[in-house]
C-alpha positions in Angstrom: 72.3 99.1 74.2 74.4 102.0 75.4 76.8 103.4 72.8 79.5 106.1 73.1 79.8 108.7 70.3 81.8 111.9 69.9 79.5 114.9 70.2 79.2 117.5 67.4 78.9 121.2 68.2 75.2 121.0 67.6 74.9 118.3 70.3 76.3 120.5 73.0 72.8 121.5 73.9 72.4 117.8 75.1 75.5 118.3 77.3 73.9 121.4 78.7 70.6 119.7 79.4 72.3 116.8 81.3 74.4 119.2 83.4 71.3 121.1 84.4 69.5 117.9 85.2 72.5 116.4 87.1 74.1 119.1 89.1 71.3 119.9 91.6 71.1 116.2 92.5 74.9 115.7 92.6 75.8 118.8 94.5 72.8 119.8 96.6 74.4 118.5 99.8 77.8 119.9 98.9 77.3 123.4 97.4 74.8 126.1 98.0 72.1 126.6 95.4 73.7 130.0 94.5 77.1 128.3 93.8 75.5 125.6 91.7 73.7 128.2 89.6 76.9 130.3 89.3 79.0 127.3 88.2 76.3 126.0 85.7 76.1 129.5 84.2 79.9 129.7 84.0 80.7 126.3 82.6 77.6 125.2 80.7 76.5 128.3 78.8 76.2 127.2 75.2 78.8 129.7 74.0 81.1 128.6 76.8 80.7 124.9 75.7 81.4 125.8 72.1 84.5 127.7 73.3 85.7 124.7 75.3 85.3 122.5 72.2 86.7 124.9 69.5 89.3 127.0 71.4 90.4 124.9 74.4 90.2 121.6 72.4 87.9 119.8 74.8 86.5 116.7 73.2 82.9 115.7 74.2 81.6 112.1 74.3 77.9 111.3 74.6 76.5 108.1 76.1 73.3 107.3 74.2 70.7 104.6 74.3 68.7 104.8 71.1 67.8 108.5 70.7 68.3 109.3 74.4 71.4 110.9 75.7 72.1 109.5 79.2 75.5 111.1 80.0 78.5 112.8 78.7 82.2 113.3 79.3 84.7 115.9 78.1 88.4 115.3 78.0 91.5 117.0 76.7 94.6 115.3 75.3 97.9 116.5 76.7 96.2 119.0 79.0 98.6 121.8 79.9 101.5 119.9 78.4 101.0 117.2 81.1 101.6 114.2 78.8 98.3 113.0 80.2 94.6 113.2 79.4 92.4 115.3 81.6 88.7 114.5 82.1 87.1 117.9 82.6 83.5 116.8 83.0 81.6 113.5 83.4 78.0 113.4 84.4 75.3 110.7 84.1 71.6 111.4 84.5 70.7 110.5 88.1 68.0 107.9 87.1 70.6 106.0 84.9 73.5 105.9 87.4 74.8 102.5 88.4 74.3 101.0 85.0 77.9 101.1 83.9 77.6 104.3 81.8 80.3 106.2 83.6 82.6 103.2 83.2 81.9 103.0 79.5 82.7 106.7 79.1 85.9 106.3 81.0 87.0 103.2 79.1 86.4 105.2 75.8 88.7 108.0 77.1 91.3 105.4 78.2 91.2 103.8 74.7 91.6 107.2 73.0 94.4 108.2 75.4 96.2 104.9 74.7 95.8 105.3 70.9 97.4 108.7 71.2 100.3 107.5 73.3 99.2 108.7 76.7 99.5 106.4 79.7 97.4 108.3 82.3 94.1 110.1 82.8 93.5 112.6 85.6 90.5 114.5 86.8 89.3 116.8 89.6 86.5 115.7 91.9 84.9 117.7 94.7 86.4 116.3 97.9 82.9 115.9 99.4 81.5 114.0 96.5 81.9 110.7 98.2 79.9 108.6 95.7 82.1 109.8 92.8 85.3 109.4 94.7 84.4 105.8 95.7 83.6 105.1 92.0 86.9 106.4 90.8 88.9 104.6 93.4 87.0 101.4 92.7 88.0 101.5 89.0 91.7 102.2 89.8 92.2 106.0 90.2 94.6 107.1 92.9 94.6 110.4 94.7 97.7 112.5 93.7 96.9 115.9 95.3 94.4 118.3 96.7 93.5 121.6 95.1 91.5 124.6 96.0 90.7 126.7 92.9 89.2 130.2 93.1 86.4 130.3 90.5 85.3 133.9 91.2 82.3 135.5 92.9 83.7 134.3 96.3 83.5 130.6 95.4 86.1 127.9 95.2 86.3 124.4 94.0 87.7 122.2 96.8 88.9 119.2 94.9 90.9 116.0 95.0 93.0 115.3 91.8 92.8 111.6 90.9 94.9 109.8 88.3 94.5 106.5 86.5 97.7 105.0 85.0 97.8 102.2 82.5 
């Protein structure tokens, strides 16, 4: 049975492992290997993950089955004063995708958002990540804008911003 739990700082290493196992599979047809490596180094360094948790107030959830972590999600309440919840990251191990884990993580964020008085969730998704976009649209997200974000080293994130209201 898959259960969703808040991650402790000590469990951020599990987040890091899933990111490194997931990104090459997810983005190999979208980003160059150099950009994938750059982004993983920038966003999933253990000190950076701790900073996201402690300083930027990102909350991490782990999807676990027994002792195995199958996926994770990070979110931020009232991100940038938006009166909404932003999902910063959500990744599921490739061999466990399609089993409802992503939906369970999103439902948990939705529940937390609702308990805290927020009525929408938004996220960025690479505009070429068709599988993820189809999943988000299927569960009720709507496209609200497009963004191109300079992330340094000559790289950009070319994203759609999707929102779920409830």
